[in-house]
VOPAGU-2260 file (C-alpha; in pm, 1 decimal, decimal comma):
REM VOPAGU-2260
SITE   aa  ch    i         X         Y         Z
SITE  MET   A    0   16382,5    8774,9   10399,9
SITE  SER   A    1   16366,9    8447,4   10584,8
SITE  ARG   A    2   16602,1    8184,2   10446,3
SITE  ARG   A    3   16336,4    7920,3   10499,9
SITE  SER   A    4   16129,9    7940,7   10181,0
SITE  THR   A    5   15768,6    7830,4   10172,8
SITE  LEU   A    6   15562,8    7661,7    9906,2
SITE  ALA   A    7   15303,9    7933,6    9937,2
SITE  GLY   A    8   15559,6    8195,8    9851,8
SITE  LEU   A    9   15647,8    8014,3    9533,6
SITE  ALA   A   10   15291,6    7943,6    9428,7
SITE  ALA   A   11   15240,9    8295,8    9299,8
SITE  VAL   A   12   15553,0    8270,6    9088,4
SITE  ALA   A   13   15457,6    7928,2    8955,6
SITE  ALA   A   14   15105,0    8038,4    8871,5
SITE  ALA   A   15   15239,7    8305,7    8641,7
SITE  SER   A   16   15456,3    8056,9    8452,9
SITE  VAL   A   17   15379,5    7830,3    8162,2
SITE  ALA   A   18   15361,1    7454,8    8196,4
SITE  LEU   A   19   15661,6    7275,2    8337,2
SITE  VAL   A   20   15922,2    7121,2    8111,1
SITE  GLY   A   21   16216,3    6892,7    8156,9
SITE  CYS   A   22   16568,9    6916,5    8276,7
SITE  SER   A   23   16730,9    7054,9    7965,4
SITE  SER   A   24   16512,0    7358,7    7937,5
SITE  SER   A   25   16663,7    7672,2    7793,8
SITE  ALA   A   26   16397,0    7894,8    7946,0
SITE  GLU   A   27   16527,1    8247,5    7989,6
SITE  PRO   A   28   16676,7    8276,0    8338,9
SITE  GLY   A   29   16579,1    8591,7    8517,4
SITE  ALA   A   30   16313,7    8676,4    8259,7
SITE  SER   A   31   16044,2    8707,3    8525,1
SITE  GLY   A   32   16137,4    9063,1    8609,0
SITE  GLU   A   33   16185,3    8982,6    8976,2
SITE  ALA   A   34   16453,6    9168,9    9163,8
SITE  GLU   A   35   16771,7    8965,5    9187,3
SITE  SER   A   36   16912,0    8871,2    9525,6
SITE  SER   A   37   17278,3    8862,0    9616,2
SITE  GLY   A   38   17448,4    8527,1    9653,7
SITE  VAL   A   39   17450,2    8315,5    9966,0
SITE  THR   A   40   17773,5    8219,2   10139,5
SITE  LEU   A   41   17872,9    7891,0   10298,7
SITE  GLU   A   42   17884,0    8069,1   10631,7
SITE  GLN   A   43   17523,4    8185,7   10595,7
SITE  VAL   A   44   17406,9    7834,8   10507,0
SITE  GLN   A   45   17591,7    7679,0   10799,2
SITE  GLU   A   46   17468,8    7946,0   11038,2
SITE  ALA   A   47   17109,7    7880,8   10931,0
SITE  GLY   A   48   17172,5    7507,4   10942,6
SITE  VAL   A   49   16977,8    7452,7   10620,2
SITE  LEU   A   50   17040,9    7454,2   10246,2
SITE  VAL   A   51   16722,4    7557,4   10063,8
SITE  VAL   A   52   16699,2    7365,8    9736,7
SITE  GLY   A   53   16464,8    7431,4    9445,3
SITE  THR   A   54   16338,7    7126,9    9256,3
SITE  GLU   A   55   16032,6    7022,6    9055,9
SITE  GLY   A   56   15915,0    6717,5    9243,7
SITE  THR   A   57   15740,7    6593,5    8928,8
SITE  TYR   A   58   16039,0    6493,6    8716,1
SITE  SER   A   59   16103,9    6119,8    8754,9
SITE  PRO   A   60   16358,4    5974,2    8813,0
SITE  PHE   A   61   16538,9    6291,5    8918,1
SITE  SER   A   62   16292,1    6462,0    9153,4
SITE  PHE   A   63   15950,6    6306,0    9218,4
SITE  HIS   A   64   15709,1    6165,1    9474,8
SITE  GLU   A   65   15694,9    5786,3    9495,7
SITE  GLY   A   66   15350,3    5677,2    9381,2
SITE  GLY   A   67   15262,7    6039,9    9313,3
SITE  ALA   A   68   15194,7    6128,2    9675,4
SITE  GLY   A   69   15475,5    5971,5    9876,1
SITE  GLU   A   70   15798,0    6118,5   10005,2
SITE  LEU   A   71   16008,3    6331,3    9772,4
SITE  THR   A   72   16282,6    6119,2    9622,0
SITE  GLY   A   73   16491,1    6081,3    9307,6
SITE  TYR   A   74   16846,0    6093,3    9182,9
SITE  ASP   A   75   16893,2    6469,0    9226,5
SITE  VAL   A   76   16715,9    6462,4    9561,0
SITE  GLU   A   77   16950,3    6194,6    9694,8
SITE  VAL   A   78   17261,3    6362,6    9553,3
SITE  ILE   A   79   17190,7    6705,2    9703,1
SITE  THR   A   80   17083,7    6546,3   10033,3
SITE  ALA   A   81   17420,6    6371,4   10046,7
SITE  VAL   A   82   17588,1    6704,5    9969,4
SITE  GLY   A   83   17400,6    6862,7   10259,7
SITE  GLU   A   84   17528,1    6590,8   10490,0
SITE  GLN   A   85   17881,8    6668,8   10376,5
SITE  LEU   A   86   17822,2    7036,8   10457,3
SITE  GLY   A   87   17675,1    6949,6   10796,2
SITE  VAL   A   88   17335,8    7109,1   10725,3
SITE  GLU   A   89   16978,3    6998,5   10666,5
SITE  VAL   A   90   16834,4    7018,5   10315,7
SITE  GLU   A   91   16495,3    7183,7   10269,2
SITE  PHE   A   92   16325,6    7128,7    9933,9
SITE  VAL   A   93   16101,9    7388,8    9773,7
SITE  GLU   A   94   15901,7    7241,8    9487,2
SITE  THR   A   95   15800,6    7456,3    9193,1
SITE  GLN   A   96   15745,3    7432,2    8821,0
SITE  TRP   A   97   16056,8    7441,8    8608,8
SITE  ASP   A   98   15967,6    7768,2    8439,0
SITE  ALA   A   99   15951,9    7941,2    8777,1
SITE  ILE   A  100   16261,1    7787,2    8928,0
SITE  PHE   A  101   16516,8    8044,2    8811,6
SITE  ALA   A  102   16288,8    8325,8    8929,9
SITE  ALA   A  103   16291,2    8160,9    9272,8
SITE  LEU   A  104   16671,0    8149,2    9264,4
SITE  ASP   A  105   16702,9    8509,7    9146,5
SITE  SER   A  106   16475,9    8638,1    9423,0
SITE  GLY   A  107   16658,5    8449,2    9698,7
SITE  ARG   A  108   16367,4    8219,8    9780,5
SITE  ILE   A  109   16603,3    7926,5    9731,0
SITE  ASP   A  110   16979,0    7894,2    9766,1
SITE  VAL   A  111   17046,5    7646,8    9486,1
SITE  ILE   A  112   16869,9    7443,6    9217,5
SITE  ALA   A  113   16912,6    7064,9    9200,9
SITE  ASN   A  114   16692,6    6957,7    8910,7
SITE  GLN   A  115   16910,3    6834,7    8623,8
SITE  VAL   A  116   17008,9    7187,1    8526,2
SITE  SER   A  117   17219,1    7161,8    8212,1
SITE  ILE   A  118   17529,6    7379,9    8202,7
SITE  THR   A  119   17504,3    7616,4    7905,6
SITE  PRO   A  120   17708,1    7924,7    7809,4
SITE  GLU   A  121   17399,6    8144,7    7849,8
SITE  ARG   A  122   17337,1    8021,6    8203,7
SITE  GLN   A  123   17703,1    8050,4    8296,0
SITE  GLU   A  124   17683,3    8421,8    8219,8
SITE  ARG   A  125   17427,7    8462,0    8500,3
SITE  TYR   A  126   17484,2    8179,0    8747,4
SITE  LEU   A  127   17750,0    7971,3    8917,4
SITE  PHE   A  128   17758,9    7595,9    8855,4
SITE  SER   A  129   17909,4    7314,6    9056,2
SITE  GLU   A  130   18108,4    7037,1    8896,9
SITE  PRO   A  131   17866,1    6815,6    8698,9
SITE  TYR   A  132   17704,6    6521,1    8873,9
SITE  THR   A  133   17521,6    6387,7    8565,6
SITE  TYR   A  134   17647,0    6323,8    8213,3
SITE  SER   A  135   17409,3    6217,8    7935,3
SITE  THR   A  136   17337,9    6243,7    7564,6
SITE  GLY   A  137   17015,1    6315,7    7384,4
SITE  VAL   A  138   16835,8    6038,6    7197,7
SITE  LEU   A  139   16603,2    6038,2    6899,3
SITE  VAL   A  140   16299,2    5828,1    6990,9
SITE  VAL   A  141   16056,6    5692,9    6732,1
SITE  PRO   A  142   15790,7    5420,3    6710,5
SITE  GLU   A  143   15930,5    5074,4    6646,2
SITE  GLY   A  144   15949,7    5012,6    6272,3
SITE  SER   A  145   15973,9    5381,1    6182,2
SITE  ASP   A  146   16169,1    5478,8    5872,6
SITE  ILE   A  147   16339,2    5753,0    6076,4
SITE  ALA   A  148   16689,5    5634,9    6161,3
SITE  SER   A  149   16886,1    5955,9    6215,8
SITE  LEU   A  150   16846,3    6325,3    6287,0
SITE  ASP   A  151   16880,5    6387,1    5912,7
SITE  ASP   A  152   16552,8    6200,9    5863,1
SITE  LEU   A  153   16361,8    6454,6    6073,7
SITE  ALA   A  154   16336,6    6709,0    5792,3
SITE  GLY   A  155   15970,0    6771,4    5723,6
SITE  ARG   A  156   15856,6    6547,2    6010,6
SITE  VAL   A  157   15679,3    6639,0    6335,2
SITE  SER   A  158   15870,6    6607,0    6662,8
SITE  ALA   A  159   15701,4    6633,5    7003,9
SITE  GLN   A  160   15902,0    6866,1    7229,7
SITE  SER   A  161   15873,5    7101,1    7525,7
SITE  LEU   A  162   15898,4    7438,5    7355,7
SITE  THR   A  163   16144,3    7584,2    7606,2
SITE  SER   A  164   16370,0    7278,2    7590,7
SITE  ASN   A  165   16701,7    7280,4    7411,6
SITE  TRP   A  166   16591,2    6952,3    7251,5
SITE  ALA   A  167   16326,2    7153,6    7065,5
SITE  GLU   A  168   16606,1    7358,5    6912,4
SITE  VAL   A  169   16785,0    7038,9    6808,6
SITE  ALA   A  170   16465,6    6915,6    6641,0
SITE  ARG   A  171   16413,9    7244,9    6459,7
SITE  GLY   A  172   16777,0    7245,9    6353,2
SITE  ALA   A  173   16718,1    6908,3    6189,4
SITE  GLY   A  174   16425,8    7053,5    5994,1
SITE  ALA   A  175   16139,4    6915,0    6202,7
SITE  GLU   A  176   15813,8    7086,9    6284,2
SITE  VAL   A  177   15776,5    7097,3    6664,1
SITE  GLU   A  178   15456,9    6989,1    6839,4
SITE  GLU   A  179   15440,1    7129,6    7193,7
SITE  VAL   A  180   15412,0    6884,9    7485,1
SITE  GLU   A  181   15456,0    6908,5    7862,0
SITE  GLY   A  182   15696,7    6620,4    7911,5
SITE  PHE   A  183   15824,0    6291,3    7777,3
SITE  ALA   A  184   15520,7    6086,5    7882,7
SITE  GLN   A  185   15294,2    6303,0    7669,0
SITE  ALA   A  186   15539,5    6285,5    7379,9
SITE  ALA   A  187   15541,3    5905,7    7407,4
SITE  GLU   A  188   15160,8    5891,3    7392,8
SITE  LEU   A  189   15156,8    6106,2    7079,1
SITE  LEU   A  190   15419,1    5881,1    6921,8
SITE  ARG   A  191   15224,3    5565,4    6994,3
SITE  SER   A  192   14902,9    5716,7    6858,2
SITE  GLY   A  193   15079,8    5819,2    6537,5
SITE  ARG   A  194   15010,9    6188,6    6586,0
SITE  VAL   A  195   15382,5    6277,6    6575,5
SITE  ASP   A  196   15682,8    6114,5    6414,6
SITE  ALA   A  197   15955,9    6149,0    6675,4
SITE  THR   A  198   16081,3    6314,9    6991,0
SITE  ILE   A  199   16427,6    6407,1    7115,8
SITE  ASN   A  200   16497,3    6390,0    7486,4
SITE  ASP   A  201   16758,7    6306,0    7744,4
SITE  SER   A  202   16875,5    5944,1    7724,2
SITE  LEU   A  203   16823,7    5902,4    8097,9
SITE  THR   A  204   16461,8    6013,8    8070,2
SITE  PHE   A  205   16399,1    5751,5    7803,2
SITE  LEU   A  206   16579,9    5485,1    8005,4
SITE  ASP   A  207   16363,2    5559,2    8307,6
SITE  TYR   A  208   16048,5    5552,5    8093,0
SITE  GLU   A  209   16142,4    5212,4    7952,5
SITE  GLN   A  210   16205,0    5074,6    8300,3
SITE  ALA   A  211   15872,8    5210,4    8427,5
SITE  GLN   A  212   15691,2    5046,7    8135,4
SITE  GLY   A  213   15866,2    4713,8    8179,5
SITE  GLY   A  214   16051,9    4758,5    7853,0
SITE  GLU   A  215   15732,4    4724,6    7645,5
SITE  THR   A  216   15693,9    5076,2    7509,9
SITE  GLY   A  217   15657,4    5027,1    7136,4
SITE  LEU   A  218   15927,4    5292,9    7102,8
SITE  GLU   A  219   16298,3    5280,5    7035,9
SITE  ALA   A  220   16597,5    5512,8    7045,8
SITE  VAL   A  221   16753,8    5509,8    6700,6
SITE  ALA   A  222   17022,3    5777,8    6729,3
SITE  GLU   A  223   17216,2    5985,8    6980,7
SITE  THR   A  224   17301,0    6353,3    6967,2
SITE  ASP   A  225   17665,1    6450,7    6941,0
SITE  GLU   A  226   17663,4    6674,6    7245,1
SITE  VAL   A  227   17696,0    6544,5    7599,7
SITE  SER   A  228   17474,7    6725,1    7848,6
SITE  GLU   A  229   17634,4    6805,1    8184,7
SITE  SER   A  230   17400,7    6878,6    8475,9
SITE  ALA   A  231   17507,3    7050,7    8797,3
SITE  VAL   A  232   17391,6    7245,8    9101,1
SITE  ALA   A  233   17308,8    7605,6    9005,4
SITE  MET   A  234   17334,8    7906,6    9235,3
SITE  ARG   A  235   17351,3    8285,2    9222,4
SITE  GLN   A  236   17662,0    8488,5    9153,4
SITE  GLY   A  237   17823,3    8583,5    9482,2
SITE  SER   A  238   17792,6    8229,0    9620,3
SITE  GLU   A  239   18155,4    8136,3    9554,9
SITE  SER   A  240   18228,3    7998,7    9901,7
SITE  LEU   A  241   17916,4    7781,7    9886,1
SITE  LEU   A  242   18014,8    7667,8    9537,4
SITE  ALA   A  243   18361,0    7562,4    9656,7
SITE  ALA   A  244   18209,2    7364,9    9944,4
SITE  ILE   A  245   17957,3    7189,3    9717,0
SITE  ASP   A  246   18234,0    7098,3    9472,3
SITE  GLU   A  247   18438,9    6956,4    9758,2
SITE  ALA   A  248   18137,0    6758,6    9878,0
SITE  LEU   A  249   18067,9    6618,1    9529,9
SITE  ALA   A  250   18432,6    6516,8    9495,1
SITE  ALA   A  251   18417,0    6332,8    9827,4
SITE  LEU   A  252   18093,1    6158,7    9727,0
SITE  ALA   A  253   18250,1    6051,1    9399,2
SITE  ALA   A  254   18562,7    5924,2    9573,7
SITE  ASP   A  255   18376,7    5711,4    9828,5
SITE  GLY   A  256   18141,3    5565,1    9567,9
SITE  THR   A  257   17824,1    5735,2    9689,7
SITE  LEU   A  258   17742,0    5899,4    9356,1
SITE  ALA   A  259   17794,8    5571,7    9172,0
SITE  GLU   A  260   17567,5    5390,3    9418,8
SITE  ILE   A  261   17289,3    5646,0    9377,6
SITE  SER   A  262   17327,6    5623,9    8999,6
SITE  GLN   A  263   17295,7    5246,3    9004,5
SITE  VAL   A  264   16969,4    5268,8    9197,7
SITE  TYR   A  265   16799,4    5489,1    8939,3
SITE  PHE   A  266   16973,7    5403,3    8611,7
SITE  GLY   A  267   17155,8    5072,7    8653,2
SITE  GLU   A  268   17483,3    5244,0    8561,5
SITE  ASP   A  269   17705,8    5525,3    8678,9
SITE  VAL   A  270   17586,8    5847,8    8515,7
SITE  SER   A  271   17793,3    6069,1    8746,3
SITE  GLN   A  272   18106,6    6018,3    8535,5
SITE  PRO   A  273   18163,1    6118,6    8170,5
């Protein structure tokens, strides 16, 4: 199989998937039934001269097109591009829906995923993860003036969530009924219209939404989750030499301030450190 993946090749996988969700999705990796590919080594990547990276391209501020149709950009895009420079290779992005992205990795269509993939025990059983390059908490978002002030107040309420997101599990665990949405923007609209009571999402997603709306959202974050989410580059088992090189690259980018600079551009603070 050619190491240079194509969008057309991924379209068939994406078409068979449900709607895309956000970074913290707990969608079952490898559940597509596709044959799994062996890992990719650093030597193979350097010989090809390209690192093939899976990303959504629709998940601002992490991976998106400026103005909807411009060049692919975002926090994750800039981080993995800088990693590629450290490795001495070009970075080729393959865009696909989140629910198809692990199938693309399993089949060898892409070498790694850079799309705010949260490190979870379940994923660690199947995949290798770099050192984290993003640290964040979850936030409980409600309309301004709501009587909901903590996760305990969610019992019996309706929370807008992506069904395959781990935030949906947090909402259910707090006793909320979950209303399915396809992303934070839709959840925010339902909140403002009064059709749902709350939503739980990544704090960085809410921060970006506030910035995009000029701070006038009519919504507020009233509580944080206890757990800190750590996001990293994901790759197949058998890619240990590539993993070591990516970790070395991330360490160098942290040491010279590059990760902090990229963080400041998108979040106004350094999210690459715990």
